MARKOL-32704 format. One record per atom (N, C-alpha, C): x, y, z; atom name; residue in three letters. Coordinates in nm, 4 decimals. Layout:
residues N
<rec <X; Y; Z>; 'CA'; 'ALA'>
...
***
This chain:
residues 64
<rec <-7.9525; -1.9531; -5.0355>; 'N'; 'MET'>
<rec <-7.8237; -1.8979; -5.0047>; 'CA'; 'MET'>
<rec <-7.7201; -2.0103; -5.0104>; 'C'; 'MET'>
<rec <-7.6012; -1.9794; -5.0605>; 'N'; 'ALA'>
<rec <-7.4942; -2.0780; -5.0710>; 'CA'; 'ALA'>
<rec <-7.4359; -2.1079; -4.9334>; 'C'; 'ALA'>
<rec <-7.3917; -2.2320; -4.9158>; 'N'; 'ASN'>
<rec <-7.3242; -2.2658; -4.7907>; 'CA'; 'ASN'>
<rec <-7.1728; -2.2523; -4.8102>; 'C'; 'ASN'>
<rec <-7.0957; -2.2696; -4.7043>; 'N'; 'LEU'>
<rec <-6.9512; -2.2501; -4.7103>; 'CA'; 'LEU'>
<rec <-6.8858; -2.3430; -4.8117>; 'C'; 'LEU'>
<rec <-6.9286; -2.4669; -4.8191>; 'N'; 'SER'>
<rec <-6.8721; -2.5619; -4.9147>; 'CA'; 'SER'>
<rec <-6.8931; -2.5142; -5.0586>; 'C'; 'SER'>
<rec <-7.0125; -2.4653; -5.0895>; 'N'; 'ASP'>
<rec <-7.0407; -2.4130; -5.2239>; 'CA'; 'ASP'>
<rec <-6.9513; -2.2936; -5.2563>; 'C'; 'ASP'>
<rec <-6.9312; -2.2067; -5.1598>; 'N'; 'ILE'>
<rec <-6.8477; -2.0883; -5.1814>; 'CA'; 'ILE'>
<rec <-6.7031; -2.1286; -5.2071>; 'C'; 'ILE'>
<rec <-6.6498; -2.2200; -5.1261>; 'N'; 'ARG'>
<rec <-6.5107; -2.2641; -5.1452>; 'CA'; 'ARG'>
<rec <-6.4935; -2.3368; -5.2780>; 'C'; 'ARG'>
<rec <-6.5905; -2.4190; -5.3164>; 'N'; 'ASN'>
<rec <-6.5836; -2.4861; -5.4464>; 'CA'; 'ASN'>
<rec <-6.5892; -2.3849; -5.5601>; 'C'; 'ASN'>
<rec <-6.6708; -2.2809; -5.5453>; 'N'; 'GLY'>
<rec <-6.6804; -2.1769; -5.6472>; 'CA'; 'GLY'>
<rec <-6.5510; -2.0992; -5.6628>; 'C'; 'GLY'>
<rec <-6.4868; -2.0665; -5.5512>; 'N'; 'ILE'>
<rec <-6.3578; -1.9975; -5.5579>; 'CA'; 'ILE'>
<rec <-6.2565; -2.0855; -5.6298>; 'C'; 'ILE'>
<rec <-6.2492; -2.2128; -5.5923>; 'N'; 'ALA'>
<rec <-6.1542; -2.3048; -5.6547>; 'CA'; 'ALA'>
<rec <-6.1808; -2.3189; -5.8041>; 'C'; 'ALA'>
<rec <-6.3056; -2.3254; -5.8436>; 'N'; 'ALA'>
<rec <-6.3403; -2.3415; -5.9852>; 'CA'; 'ALA'>
<rec <-6.3038; -2.2187; -6.0674>; 'C'; 'ALA'>
<rec <-6.2954; -2.1026; -6.0042>; 'N'; 'ASN'>
<rec <-6.2665; -1.9798; -6.0775>; 'CA'; 'ASN'>
<rec <-6.1187; -1.9442; -6.0826>; 'C'; 'ASN'>
<rec <-6.0345; -2.0249; -6.0225>; 'N'; 'ILE'>
<rec <-5.8901; -2.0049; -6.0360>; 'CA'; 'ILE'>
<rec <-5.8486; -2.0820; -6.1603>; 'C'; 'ILE'>
<rec <-5.8202; -2.0068; -6.2657>; 'N'; 'THR'>
<rec <-5.8019; -2.0704; -6.3967>; 'CA'; 'THR'>
<rec <-5.6641; -2.0463; -6.4565>; 'C'; 'THR'>
<rec <-5.5644; -2.0140; -6.3761>; 'N'; 'ALA'>
<rec <-5.4304; -1.9937; -6.4296>; 'CA'; 'ALA'>
<rec <-5.3792; -2.1249; -6.4888>; 'C'; 'ALA'>
<rec <-5.3123; -2.1156; -6.6009>; 'N'; 'ALA'>
<rec <-5.2647; -2.2346; -6.6725>; 'CA'; 'ALA'>
<rec <-5.1698; -2.3170; -6.5860>; 'C'; 'ALA'>
<rec <-5.1962; -2.4454; -6.5794>; 'N'; 'GLY'>
<rec <-5.1077; -2.5381; -6.5113>; 'CA'; 'GLY'>
<rec <-5.1200; -2.5422; -6.3600>; 'C'; 'GLY'>
<rec <-5.2133; -2.4679; -6.3022>; 'N'; 'ILE'>
<rec <-5.2280; -2.4675; -6.1566>; 'CA'; 'ILE'>
<rec <-5.3483; -2.5519; -6.1172>; 'C'; 'ILE'>
<rec <-5.3246; -2.6514; -6.0342>; 'N'; 'LEU'>
<rec <-5.4330; -2.7307; -5.9777>; 'CA'; 'LEU'>
<rec <-5.4886; -2.6539; -5.8591>; 'C'; 'LEU'>
<rec <-5.6180; -2.6587; -5.8393>; 'N'; 'CYS'>
<rec <-5.6782; -2.5863; -5.7280>; 'CA'; 'CYS'>
<rec <-5.7737; -2.6774; -5.6532>; 'C'; 'CYS'>
<rec <-5.7664; -2.6731; -5.5210>; 'N'; 'TYR'>
<rec <-5.8489; -2.7573; -5.4355>; 'CA'; 'TYR'>
<rec <-5.9300; -2.6708; -5.3399>; 'C'; 'TYR'>
<rec <-6.0539; -2.7084; -5.3192>; 'N'; 'ALA'>
<rec <-6.1425; -2.6325; -5.2309>; 'CA'; 'ALA'>
<rec <-6.1113; -2.6569; -5.0837>; 'C'; 'ALA'>
<rec <-6.0290; -2.7553; -5.0548>; 'N'; 'ASN'>
<rec <-5.9907; -2.7857; -4.9169>; 'CA'; 'ASN'>
<rec <-5.8394; -2.7972; -4.9095>; 'C'; 'ASN'>
<rec <-5.7836; -2.7591; -4.7956>; 'N'; 'ALA'>
<rec <-5.6399; -2.7716; -4.7760>; 'CA'; 'ALA'>
<rec <-5.6008; -2.9188; -4.7772>; 'C'; 'ALA'>
<rec <-5.4821; -2.9451; -4.8286>; 'N'; 'ARG'>
<rec <-5.4316; -3.0824; -4.8335>; 'CA'; 'ARG'>
<rec <-5.3126; -3.0958; -4.7405>; 'C'; 'ARG'>
<rec <-5.2748; -3.2200; -4.7111>; 'N'; 'ASP'>
<rec <-5.1611; -3.2436; -4.6224>; 'CA'; 'ASP'>
<rec <-5.0288; -3.2065; -4.6874>; 'C'; 'ASP'>
<rec <-5.0194; -3.2229; -4.8190>; 'N'; 'SER'>
<rec <-4.8969; -3.1893; -4.8898>; 'CA'; 'SER'>
<rec <-4.9324; -3.1242; -5.0229>; 'C'; 'SER'>
<rec <-4.8395; -3.0448; -5.0742>; 'N'; 'ALA'>
<rec <-4.8638; -2.9735; -5.1994>; 'CA'; 'ALA'>
<rec <-4.7736; -3.0275; -5.3092>; 'C'; 'ALA'>
<rec <-4.8281; -3.0372; -5.4299>; 'N'; 'VAL'>
<rec <-4.7519; -3.0706; -5.5493>; 'CA'; 'VAL'>
<rec <-4.7555; -2.9444; -5.6349>; 'C'; 'VAL'>
<rec <-4.6471; -2.8706; -5.6330>; 'N'; 'CYS'>
<rec <-4.6438; -2.7379; -5.6959>; 'CA'; 'CYS'>
<rec <-4.6515; -2.7461; -5.8477>; 'C'; 'CYS'>
<rec <-4.7137; -2.6500; -5.9127>; 'N'; 'PRO'>
<rec <-4.7881; -2.5377; -5.8565>; 'CA'; 'PRO'>
<rec <-4.9335; -2.5763; -5.8306>; 'C'; 'PRO'>
<rec <-4.9846; -2.5352; -5.7175>; 'N'; 'GLU'>
<rec <-5.1253; -2.5569; -5.6872>; 'CA'; 'GLU'>
<rec <-5.1735; -2.4536; -5.5860>; 'C'; 'GLU'>
<rec <-5.3056; -2.4434; -5.5747>; 'N'; 'ALA'>
<rec <-5.3676; -2.3487; -5.4824>; 'CA'; 'ALA'>
<rec <-5.4651; -2.4232; -5.3931>; 'C'; 'ALA'>
<rec <-5.4755; -2.3778; -5.2691>; 'N'; 'HIS'>
<rec <-5.5703; -2.4346; -5.1730>; 'CA'; 'HIS'>
<rec <-5.6608; -2.3233; -5.1228>; 'C'; 'HIS'>
<rec <-5.7903; -2.3481; -5.1202>; 'N'; 'VAL'>
<rec <-5.8861; -2.2556; -5.0604>; 'CA'; 'VAL'>
<rec <-5.9070; -2.3029; -4.9174>; 'C'; 'VAL'>
<rec <-5.8675; -2.2211; -4.8221>; 'N'; 'GLY'>
<rec <-5.8731; -2.2616; -4.6822>; 'CA'; 'GLY'>
<rec <-6.0055; -2.2295; -4.6158>; 'C'; 'GLY'>
<rec <-6.0199; -2.2742; -4.4920>; 'N'; 'PRO'>
<rec <-6.1398; -2.2395; -4.4149>; 'CA'; 'PRO'>
<rec <-6.1345; -2.0919; -4.3757>; 'C'; 'PRO'>
<rec <-6.2466; -2.0326; -4.3411>; 'N'; 'PRO'>
<rec <-6.2465; -1.8912; -4.3029>; 'CA'; 'PRO'>
<rec <-6.1516; -1.8648; -4.1865>; 'C'; 'PRO'>
<rec <-6.0723; -1.7578; -4.2000>; 'N'; 'GLU'>
<rec <-5.9828; -1.7191; -4.0914>; 'CA'; 'GLU'>
<rec <-6.0515; -1.6253; -3.9937>; 'C'; 'GLU'>
<rec <-6.1514; -1.5524; -4.0434>; 'N'; 'LYS'>
<rec <-6.2212; -1.4564; -3.9593>; 'CA'; 'LYS'>
<rec <-6.3602; -1.4353; -4.0180>; 'C'; 'LYS'>
<rec <-6.4586; -1.4171; -3.9311>; 'N'; 'ILE'>
<rec <-6.5952; -1.3870; -3.9741>; 'CA'; 'ILE'>
<rec <-6.6428; -1.2664; -3.8943>; 'C'; 'ILE'>
<rec <-6.6874; -1.1637; -3.9649>; 'N'; 'GLU'>
<rec <-6.7439; -1.0455; -3.8998>; 'CA'; 'GLU'>
<rec <-6.8950; -1.0500; -3.9178>; 'C'; 'GLU'>
<rec <-6.9666; -1.0716; -3.8086>; 'N'; 'TYR'>
<rec <-7.1120; -1.0788; -3.8125>; 'CA'; 'TYR'>
<rec <-7.1731; -0.9396; -3.7961>; 'C'; 'TYR'>
<rec <-7.2941; -0.9256; -3.8455>; 'N'; 'ASP'>
<rec <-7.3714; -0.8015; -3.8284>; 'CA'; 'ASP'>
<rec <-7.2965; -0.6794; -3.8813>; 'C'; 'ASP'>
<rec <-7.2361; -0.6930; -3.9993>; 'N'; 'TYR'>
<rec <-7.1589; -0.5833; -4.0575>; 'CA'; 'TYR'>
<rec <-7.2474; -0.4624; -4.0859>; 'C'; 'TYR'>
<rec <-7.3710; -0.4877; -4.1226>; 'N'; 'THR'>
<rec <-7.4676; -0.3789; -4.1392>; 'CA'; 'THR'>
<rec <-7.5829; -0.4023; -4.0430>; 'C'; 'THR'>
<rec <-7.6651; -0.3049; -4.0265>; 'N'; 'ALA'>
<rec <-7.7742; -0.3117; -3.9292>; 'CA'; 'ALA'>
<rec <-7.8699; -0.4263; -3.9583>; 'C'; 'ALA'>
<rec <-7.9152; -0.4894; -3.8530>; 'N'; 'GLY'>
<rec <-8.0182; -0.5920; -3.8653>; 'CA'; 'GLY'>
<rec <-7.9766; -0.7173; -3.9394>; 'C'; 'GLY'>
<rec <-7.8532; -0.7615; -3.9215>; 'N'; 'ARG'>
<rec <-7.8045; -0.8842; -3.9872>; 'CA'; 'ARG'>
<rec <-7.8095; -0.8733; -4.1387>; 'C'; 'ARG'>
<rec <-7.7858; -0.7532; -4.1906>; 'N'; 'GLY'>
<rec <-7.7917; -0.7323; -4.3349>; 'CA'; 'GLY'>
<rec <-7.6747; -0.7925; -4.4098>; 'C'; 'GLY'>
<rec <-7.5595; -0.8076; -4.3437>; 'N'; 'MET'>
<rec <-7.4432; -0.8611; -4.4135>; 'CA'; 'MET'>
<rec <-7.3411; -0.9136; -4.3132>; 'C'; 'MET'>
<rec <-7.2821; -1.0263; -4.3456>; 'N'; 'ASP'>
<rec <-7.1681; -1.0801; -4.2724>; 'CA'; 'ASP'>
<rec <-7.0505; -1.0815; -4.3690>; 'C'; 'ASP'>
<rec <-6.9285; -1.0683; -4.3180>; 'N'; 'THR'>
<rec <-6.8091; -1.0722; -4.4014>; 'CA'; 'THR'>
<rec <-6.7238; -1.1911; -4.3589>; 'C'; 'THR'>
<rec <-6.6906; -1.2763; -4.4556>; 'N'; 'TRP'>
<rec <-6.6064; -1.3933; -4.4308>; 'CA'; 'TRP'>
<rec <-6.4730; -1.3708; -4.5007>; 'C'; 'TRP'>
<rec <-6.3634; -1.3967; -4.4308>; 'N'; 'PHE'>
<rec <-6.2298; -1.3841; -4.4871>; 'CA'; 'PHE'>
<rec <-6.1784; -1.5254; -4.5158>; 'C'; 'PHE'>
<rec <-6.1764; -1.5617; -4.6440>; 'N'; 'ILE'>
<rec <-6.1398; -1.6969; -4.6865>; 'CA'; 'ILE'>
<rec <-6.0054; -1.6899; -4.7588>; 'C'; 'ILE'>
<rec <-5.9009; -1.7513; -4.7023>; 'N'; 'PRO'>
<rec <-5.7688; -1.7432; -4.7649>; 'CA'; 'PRO'>
<rec <-5.7555; -1.8378; -4.8841>; 'C'; 'PRO'>
<rec <-5.6777; -1.7941; -4.9805>; 'N'; 'VAL'>
<rec <-5.6382; -1.8793; -5.0929>; 'CA'; 'VAL'>
<rec <-5.4861; -1.8791; -5.0923>; 'C'; 'VAL'>
<rec <-5.4270; -1.9955; -5.0770>; 'N'; 'ARG'>
<rec <-5.2810; -2.0063; -5.0712>; 'CA'; 'ARG'>
<rec <-5.2303; -2.0693; -5.2006>; 'C'; 'ARG'>
<rec <-5.1307; -2.0044; -5.2589>; 'N'; 'LEU'>
<rec <-5.0714; -2.0513; -5.3838>; 'CA'; 'LEU'>
<rec <-4.9324; -2.1047; -5.3546>; 'C'; 'LEU'>
<rec <-4.9071; -2.2263; -5.3965>; 'N'; 'TYR'>
<rec <-4.7769; -2.2905; -5.3772>; 'CA'; 'TYR'>
<rec <-4.7093; -2.3040; -5.5128>; 'C'; 'TYR'>
<rec <-4.5897; -2.2461; -5.5239>; 'N'; 'VAL'>
<rec <-4.5158; -2.2525; -5.6510>; 'CA'; 'VAL'>
<rec <-4.3786; -2.3108; -5.6297>; 'C'; 'VAL'>
***
């Protein structure tokens, strides 16, 4: 199973808009245009019976 770092890196790698830099971690400052994949804002555990699924809400912020 993938860990959180792998998931955030995968999201960042799949943002392929022309001219947009994308980072898997938030940075202190932005050089526009760029996107940051943030840490989970909310996690819902036990979404289905018996620990079948958890839902993670991972924000992607675009700075233009």
